[in-house]
C-alpha positions, 0 to 999 in steps of 0.5 A: 311080386304078386301079393295075396290079400285077404279079399281074394279068399273071402269066399273061403271065410267061415262066418262066426256066430256066438253060441250065446245070444245077447240079453234083452232089455229088462222090464220091471214087472210090479203092477200085476202082483198088487191085484187081489187074486180072484177066481171066476168059476167056469160056467158062470159067464165072463162077468165078475161082480163084487159086492160091498155092504156100505156103512150105516150112518151113525145115530144123530142123537140119543134115543128117548126113553121107551121109544125105539130108534127109527132104524137104518136101511142097509145099502150095497154097492157093486163093481164088475169086470169082464174077463177077456181071452188073451193069447198069441203064438209063434210059428216056425217052419221045419226049414228054419229049425233045420238051418238056423244056428240057434234053437228057434223052438226053445227061443220061441218058448222063452220069448212067449213066456216073457210076452205073457207076463209083460201082457198082464203087466201092460193090461193092469196099467191100462186098467189103472188109468181108468181110475178117477182120482187124479192129482196134477203136480203144482195143482195144475187143472188138467194133463194139458196144463202141465209144463216143464218143471212140474216134477214129482216132489214130496209135497205131492206125495204127502198130498196123496197120502193124506187123501188116501188115509182120510178116505180110509184106504186100507194099507198093506201089512195093516189096517185089517184088524180092528184093535186100535193099539199097535202090537208091542210084541216083536212077533205081532202083525203090526210089530213096531220093531220091524219096519217091514211090518209097518202099514204102508201104501205102495207107489208104482213109479216111472224110473225117470220120475224116481230120479226127480224124487232123488233130487230131494235130500230128505227122500234120498236119506229115507230111501237109503235107510230103508234099503235093508227093509225092502219088501217088493221087487224093484222097490226103491225104499220107503218114504212118508208111509209109501213104498216106491216100486220102479217100473219102466212099463209105467205108461207115458203120454207125449203131446204133439201138434196136429201138423207134426211129423207130416200128419195131415187131413183132407175131406173127400167123398169116399165114405158114408159120413153125413154132412157136418163138421168133424174133428179128428184126434190121432194117437200113436202106439209104440209097437212093443208095448202098444201104449197110446203114448203119442197124443196129437192135438185135435184137428181143425174143423173138417167140413164134410159134404155127405151123404158119402163124405170121408176124411183122409188122414196121412199118418205121422212119419215116425218109425216104431209106431202104429196109429189110431184115428178118432172121429167126432162132431165135437172137439172131444171125439169119443169114437174110433174111425172106420177104415179099410186100412185097419185090421182085417180080422179080430175084434177091431176089424175095420176100425182105424187102429194099428195103421202104418206110419206115413200112410194115407188112410180114408176114414169112411164112418164112425166106429166103436165107442172109445175115448183117446187119452187126454193130450198133454201140451205139445212137446211135453211128456207126462208120467203117471205115478200110482199110489195104491191101497190094499184092495184097490183092484183085483185080477179075476182069473177065469182060466189060467195061462196055458201054453201049447207046443205043437211039433207033430204032424196032423191033418192041417199040417200033414208034412209036419212043416210047422212048429207052433208055440202059443199061449192063452189066458182068460182073465180081467182086472177089476177096480174094486174101489176107486177111492183106494188108489189114485195117480199123480201126473207130472213131467220129469227133468230127465229123459230116456236119452243119453247125452 
């Protein structure tokens, strides 16, 4: 007896696609908000300079009768930042808009809005990494000296708070007044009856490092009591005069050997390198946030014969990453390489950046001056925790974020075949006082993997 099975009629099955799209993974955006909002007037270039009048020394001894003091010289210090234009776009064809179930133009608007805020957050963290005040857990001397087990702990937080307070870093919700007495009135700016108004520093901490802190019972108790007094987005709680805000956009650095993941080097004669000994460092940037988070160890000596010398680098075979190649004549290269495999337009044109994985790349010469992140030990992931005082940094805005939504025909698109959603902004982050913030570098007992 014939039996009609479903596979006979597969051509008649109407595919079902849900009306609602699935949610995206959440990003905790906390760093940009703590920068002082600053404006750079239009027509005044792109450099913002801030001036500080330094304290004059205190008098050494009392003055003599009838003899005026010698007096003091006033001095200033200045810091500068350059505003840069950032932006991106999404282009959609009319055919795609007509034939795809979900509204592509609307989704492009939503995704570019997320991209703006995440770009500003990423750039802020990159700027904070330029800070010069660094503590390494367990008094390790450098990032490369950190080992498994060097996790963040209350002692390191106390050490950071003590340094910032000793250096006079202003705190949030306080320190802007000169009166040495706390206001006992409940409505005062420093009212002791309201914990949310007590002066404090702020920490930006990776979620995995936050879990290291949760291993300490004293911290857990303090955070549980301060739950109802939270001030900031993604705040975990207050402990030791510091309010902790978690963010999964805090950058990380993982060390690799220079032969890991099929990374390889070879010398050749396809460039313009002079005769000499060269060293190479390769870094990997994740394709989502573009952090240089994979740091490979410096290569062995590459003996190049010039004047047409070159170095061929086979980039690591890891999906989800693009690669940058640094080259120099010491074991600490401070310039990017030049390569035709790099971008073909834009400010990084011809530089050995954004190189595809598992690709043979020829480095023909030294390029732009740029220093790679310091490598951790092989197999070690390092997490920076930032401790901020008020006024540590600012966000210099030359031109606010502007969106463009292009849906109509014009001379460049006479048949109205394209729709474009774009954005741009002109801004920069200025480090106003490097002594008002610092970072602690540590490993973690936890990892972002299940099981």
